[in-house]
N, C-alpha and C positions, 0 to 999 in steps of 0.2 A: 411570674418569671420562673421558668423551670430550667433546670440545668440538664438539658438533654444532650447527650453525646452524639455528635454527628459522625457517621462512618468516615474514616479517613480515606478509604478507597471505594470507588464505585465498582459495580460488577464489570463494567466495560474496562476499567483500569486493571482489575484483577485478571481478566481474560487477556488483556494486552501483555501483562507481565508474564503470565504463563506461556503465551505464544512466543514471547521474546526468549524465555528460557529454553523452550523447545527448539527454537531456531538456532540458538547458540549451541545446544547439544548436537543438533544435526550438522552444523558447521564443523564442530570439533571432530565428529565421526568422519566427515568427509576429508578433513585435513589428515586424520590418522590412517586412513585407508591405505595410502602408499607405503606407510611404515609397516603396517600389518603384512602387506604383500611382500615387502622386503624381508621381514622375519621369516615368512614361509619359504622364500627363495633361499635364504641362508641355511635353513634347516635342510632343504633338499640338497643343497651343495654339500653340506656336511655328510649327509647320508651317501651321496654319490662318491665322495672322497673315501669314506670308509669301505664301500663296496669295491672301489678301485684297489685299495690296499689289500683287501682279502683276495681279490682276483690275482693280484701280483704275487702274493704268497703261494696261492694254489698253482700258479704257472711255474713258480720255482720248484715246487715239489714234482710237478709233471716233467719238467725238463731234467731234473735230477734222476727221476725214474727212467726216462728214455735213455739218458746217458748210461746208466747202470745196465740197462738191457742191451744196448749196442755193444758195450764193452764185453758183456757176457757172451753175446753172439759171436764176437770176433775171436775171443780167446778161450771161451768155455769156462772161464774162472769167474771170480767175483761174486760167488754165492753169498758171502758175508755182506758185501756191499748191497746186493739185492735185498737181503733181509733187513738191513739197516734202513734202506729207502722205504721198504714196505712198512716197517714200524713207524717211521716218521709220517708217512702218508696216512696211515690209519689214525694216528693221533690228530692229524690235521682234519680229517673227515669227522672224527668224533667232536672235536672242538667247534666246528662250524654247524653241527647239527644238534647241539644241546639247547 
């Protein structure tokens, strides 16, 4: 009478367990895929909103500059206003290109 320890799992059972774990991992990855795509879309929306905000600020500077130019062309004055707009616009350009 020998006290031999029999294996608790056969090779086929081990392969089955590993296959099951792999299948569960693949299923979880499949379930998570739409959420990953949603995260990417949210990032893109955030980037587009930031770009829109910057474009709006730039448009404000351009409109201010055009207004100062029109006023200067009409009355020949407004040099200080033109200089102020120029300085603000230069700061805006520097800010966006750093």
